[in-house]
C-alpha positions as CSV (number, residue, x, y, z in Angstrom):
1,M,-42.5,16.4,-5.7
2,S,-40.5,19.8,-5.1
3,V,-42.6,23.0,-6.7
4,P,-40.1,25.7,-7.6
5,V,-41.3,29.2,-6.0
6,P,-40.1,32.1,-7.8
7,E,-37.5,34.3,-6.2
8,T,-38.7,37.7,-6.6
9,P,-38.1,40.8,-4.2
10,A,-42.0,41.2,-4.3
11,A,-42.1,37.6,-2.8
12,R,-39.7,38.2,0.2
13,L,-41.7,38.5,3.5
14,L,-40.9,41.8,5.7
15,D,-41.1,42.9,8.8
16,G,-43.9,45.2,9.4
17,P,-47.7,45.5,10.2
18,T,-48.6,43.3,7.9
19,P,-48.3,39.6,9.6
20,K,-46.0,37.2,7.8
21,H,-48.6,34.6,7.2
22,A,-50.8,37.4,5.6
23,Q,-47.8,38.1,3.4
24,L,-47.2,34.0,2.3
25,R,-51.0,33.7,1.9
26,E,-50.9,36.4,-0.8
27,I,-47.6,34.9,-2.6
28,L,-49.2,31.4,-2.2
29,R,-52.4,32.9,-3.8
30,R,-50.8,34.7,-6.8
31,L,-48.7,31.1,-7.2
32,A,-52.0,29.3,-7.4
33,H,-53.5,31.8,-9.8
34,E,-50.7,32.3,-11.9
35,Q,-48.4,29.7,-12.4
36,L,-50.2,26.3,-11.1
37,A,-52.8,24.5,-13.2
38,P,-55.9,22.9,-10.7
39,G,-54.7,19.9,-8.9
40,T,-51.1,20.5,-8.9
41,P,-49.3,20.3,-5.7
42,V,-47.9,23.2,-4.0
43,P,-44.5,23.5,-2.1
44,S,-44.5,21.5,1.4
45,E,-44.8,23.2,4.9
46,R,-41.2,22.3,5.3
47,E,-40.1,23.8,1.8
48,L,-42.1,27.1,2.5
49,A,-40.9,27.4,5.9
50,T,-37.1,26.9,4.8
51,R,-37.6,29.1,1.7
52,Y,-39.1,32.3,3.6
53,G,-37.6,31.7,7.1
54,V,-40.7,31.3,9.1
55,S,-41.8,28.8,11.4
56,R,-44.1,25.8,9.9
57,L,-47.0,27.1,12.3
58,T,-46.8,30.5,10.0
59,V,-47.0,28.3,6.9
60,R,-49.6,26.0,8.1
61,E,-51.6,29.3,9.2
62,A,-51.4,30.9,5.6
63,I,-52.5,27.7,3.8
64,S,-55.3,27.0,6.0
65,Q,-56.8,30.2,5.0
66,L,-56.7,29.4,1.5
67,V,-57.9,26.2,2.3
68,T,-61.0,27.8,3.8
69,E,-61.3,29.9,0.6
70,G,-61.3,27.0,-1.6
71,L,-58.3,28.2,-3.2
72,L,-56.2,25.0,-2.1
73,T,-57.3,21.7,-0.9
74,R,-55.6,19.3,1.8
75,V,-55.4,15.2,0.6
76,R,-54.4,13.1,3.5
77,G,-51.2,11.3,3.2
78,K,-50.4,13.5,-0.2
79,G,-50.0,17.0,0.6
80,T,-51.6,20.1,-0.6
81,F,-53.0,21.1,-4.0
82,T,-54.4,23.8,-5.8
83,A,-58.2,23.1,-6.1
84,K,-60.5,22.8,-9.0
85,P,-62.9,25.7,-9.4
86,R,-66.3,25.5,-7.9
87,V,-69.5,26.0,-9.6
88,D,-71.1,28.8,-8.3
89,A,-74.8,28.0,-8.4
90,Q,-77.3,31.2,-7.7
91,L,-80.5,29.5,-6.7
92,H,-83.2,29.2,-9.3
93,L,-85.6,26.9,-10.7
94,A,-83.3,25.2,-13.5
95,S,-82.1,21.8,-14.4
96,F,-78.7,20.5,-13.9
97,T,-78.0,20.4,-17.6
98,E,-79.1,23.8,-18.4
99,D,-77.0,25.3,-15.2
100,I,-73.7,23.2,-16.4
101,R,-74.1,24.1,-20.0
102,G,-74.6,27.8,-19.0
103,R,-71.3,27.7,-17.4
104,G,-69.4,26.6,-20.2
105,M,-69.0,22.7,-19.1
106,T,-70.4,19.7,-20.7
107,P,-72.9,17.9,-18.4
108,A,-73.5,14.1,-18.5
109,T,-76.0,11.9,-16.8
110,E,-75.9,8.2,-15.7
111,V,-79.2,6.5,-14.5
112,L,-78.3,4.3,-11.5
113,D,-81.6,2.8,-10.9
114,H,-85.2,3.6,-11.3
115,G,-88.6,2.0,-10.6
116,E,-92.3,2.8,-9.7
117,L,-92.6,2.6,-5.7
118,V,-94.3,3.4,-2.8
119,P,-92.6,6.7,-1.8
120,P,-91.9,7.4,2.1
121,T,-94.7,9.3,3.9
122,A,-93.0,13.0,3.6
123,T,-92.5,12.4,-0.2
124,A,-96.2,11.3,-0.4
125,T,-97.6,14.0,1.5
126,A,-95.2,16.7,-0.6
127,L,-96.5,15.1,-3.9
128,G,-99.9,14.8,-2.8
129,L,-100.3,11.2,-3.3
130,D,-102.9,8.7,-1.3
131,T,-101.5,6.1,1.3
132,G,-99.7,3.5,-0.2
133,Q,-99.8,4.9,-3.8
134,P,-96.5,4.4,-6.2
135,A,-94.5,7.2,-7.3
136,Y,-91.8,7.0,-10.0
137,W,-88.4,6.9,-8.6
138,L,-85.2,8.0,-10.2
139,F,-81.4,7.6,-8.9
140,R,-78.8,9.4,-11.2
141,L,-75.3,10.4,-11.2
142,R,-74.5,14.2,-12.8
143,R,-71.2,15.0,-14.2
144,A,-69.9,18.3,-15.3
145,D,-66.9,17.9,-17.7
146,S,-66.4,14.1,-16.8
147,T,-66.0,14.9,-12.9
148,P,-68.9,13.5,-11.0
149,M,-70.9,16.4,-9.1
150,A,-73.9,15.3,-7.8
151,V,-76.1,12.3,-6.7
152,E,-80.0,12.5,-7.3
153,R,-82.6,10.8,-5.9
154,G,-86.1,11.8,-7.2
155,W,-89.7,11.4,-6.9
156,Y,-92.3,12.0,-9.8
157,H,-96.1,11.9,-9.5
158,P,-97.3,9.5,-11.8
159,R,-100.5,11.4,-13.0
160,E,-98.8,14.5,-14.2
161,V,-95.8,12.6,-16.2
162,P,-97.6,9.1,-16.9
163,G,-94.9,6.7,-18.6
164,L,-91.8,8.9,-17.6
165,L,-89.4,5.5,-16.9
166,R,-90.0,4.8,-20.5
167,H,-87.8,7.9,-21.6
168,D,-84.5,8.7,-22.2
169,L,-83.5,9.8,-18.4
170,T,-79.9,10.8,-19.5
171,R,-80.5,13.9,-20.6
172,S,-82.4,17.1,-19.2
173,L,-85.3,15.7,-17.3
174,Y,-87.2,19.1,-17.1
175,G,-86.5,19.6,-20.9
176,L,-88.5,16.1,-21.2
177,L,-91.0,17.2,-19.0
178,A,-91.8,20.4,-21.2
179,R,-91.4,18.5,-24.7
180,E,-93.3,15.7,-23.8
181,Y,-96.1,16.4,-21.4
182,G,-96.2,20.0,-21.8
183,V,-95.1,20.3,-17.9
184,Q,-93.2,23.4,-17.0
185,L,-92.0,23.5,-13.5
186,D,-92.8,27.3,-12.5
187,H,-92.6,27.0,-8.5
188,G,-90.1,25.2,-6.3
189,R,-89.6,25.1,-2.5
190,Q,-85.8,24.3,-1.7
191,T,-84.0,23.3,1.5
192,V,-80.0,23.3,1.8
193,W,-78.3,21.9,4.3
194,A,-74.6,20.5,5.1
195,D,-73.7,16.9,5.6
196,A,-71.2,14.1,5.5
197,A,-71.0,11.7,2.6
198,D,-72.2,8.4,3.5
199,P,-69.9,5.4,2.0
200,V,-72.3,5.2,-0.9
201,T,-72.5,8.7,-2.0
202,A,-68.6,9.2,-1.4
203,R,-67.9,6.3,-3.9
204,L,-70.4,7.5,-6.6
205,L,-68.6,11.2,-6.4
206,G,-65.3,10.0,-6.1
207,I,-64.5,11.5,-2.6
208,R,-63.7,10.0,1.0
209,P,-66.7,8.8,3.1
210,G,-67.2,11.6,5.4
211,S,-66.4,14.2,3.2
212,P,-68.5,17.5,3.1
213,V,-71.5,17.6,0.8
214,L,-74.4,20.1,0.2
215,V,-77.7,18.2,0.1
216,F,-80.7,20.1,-1.7
217,R,-84.2,19.0,-1.4
218,R,-86.3,20.7,-3.7
219,I,-90.3,20.4,-4.2
220,S,-91.6,21.5,-7.5
221,T,-94.8,22.3,-8.9
222,A,-96.3,23.1,-12.3
223,A,-99.3,25.1,-12.4
224,G,-99.8,24.5,-8.8
225,A,-99.7,20.8,-9.1
226,P,-96.7,19.0,-7.1
227,V,-94.6,17.0,-9.8
228,E,-91.4,16.6,-8.1
229,D,-89.5,15.7,-4.7
230,M,-85.9,15.7,-5.4
231,T,-82.9,15.4,-3.0
232,S,-79.5,16.1,-4.5
233,W,-75.9,15.8,-2.9
234,Y,-73.4,17.7,-4.4
235,R,-69.5,17.8,-3.8
236,G,-68.4,20.3,-1.1
237,D,-65.4,20.9,-2.5
238,L,-66.6,21.4,-6.4
239,Y,-69.8,23.6,-5.4
240,Q,-71.0,26.9,-3.7
241,V,-74.3,28.8,-3.5
242,T,-74.8,32.4,-4.0
243,M,-77.9,33.7,-2.8
244,Q,-79.1,37.5,-3.4
245,L,-80.4,39.3,-0.3
246,D,-82.1,42.4,0.0
247,R,-83.2,44.2,3.3
248,S,-85.3,46.7,1.3
249,L,-87.9,43.9,0.3
250,P,-91.2,44.5,2.3
251,D,-92.3,41.8,4.4
252,S,-88.8,40.0,4.2
253,G,-89.1,38.6,7.8
254,P,-91.0,39.0,11.3
255,H,-89.6,42.4,11.6
256,P,-90.1,43.9,8.4
257,Q,-89.9,47.6,9.8
258,Q,-86.4,46.4,10.2
259,G,-85.6,44.9,6.9
260,G,-85.6,41.2,8.4
261,T,-83.6,39.3,10.8
262,R,-80.3,39.1,9.1
């Protein structure tokens, strides 16, 4: 499919101090922002090279920079497309439902499995369970505007939320805990890392196996009591994290007199 590129004087590449790949990058950026809806194919490398009289290597460099920024995405065997905007998460203790609604999108949840099982040792330790003591296990798929966004596998302390699995688990779990149990999660310790999607996670998220995912493991407490040990796998092409950093905070690292280590 050929995508037209507007013929305007401002769109022509010029000899000068600005490299041509950088000029082309900005042309494609304007095209993606102003003319192409998310998911629309952009012109092929051959079309762009012919149109602007540059090498395909120059075109490839311009496109690669926009792929890195998340503005474009490559699909093997199909071409390059404008990317869907990523959900920008600022880390705080909130439910997926609250977070997605706050961004003007519609959340939806599918319960894939649940049960009362003996958790792994690390989870038993995190929740303060005795050896062999079961906990509630919940496996859910989370969507935003009908697009699969995250897979969640969570463990919950049965003493803090007895009978949890009898409730409707397709809605906000944090809202359920507050409404039915008077449990307000007020503290969480979260670890984030990058990973490659395994076949099961990839199928649920609608991506290729091995595609990048962001993994969050959160251990949450209420009034000092451990309630939740949740691990979530988010699509790397649709989700990003923003963190507020402040060097002026005291004791922010092992060298507080220098404002931390980064």
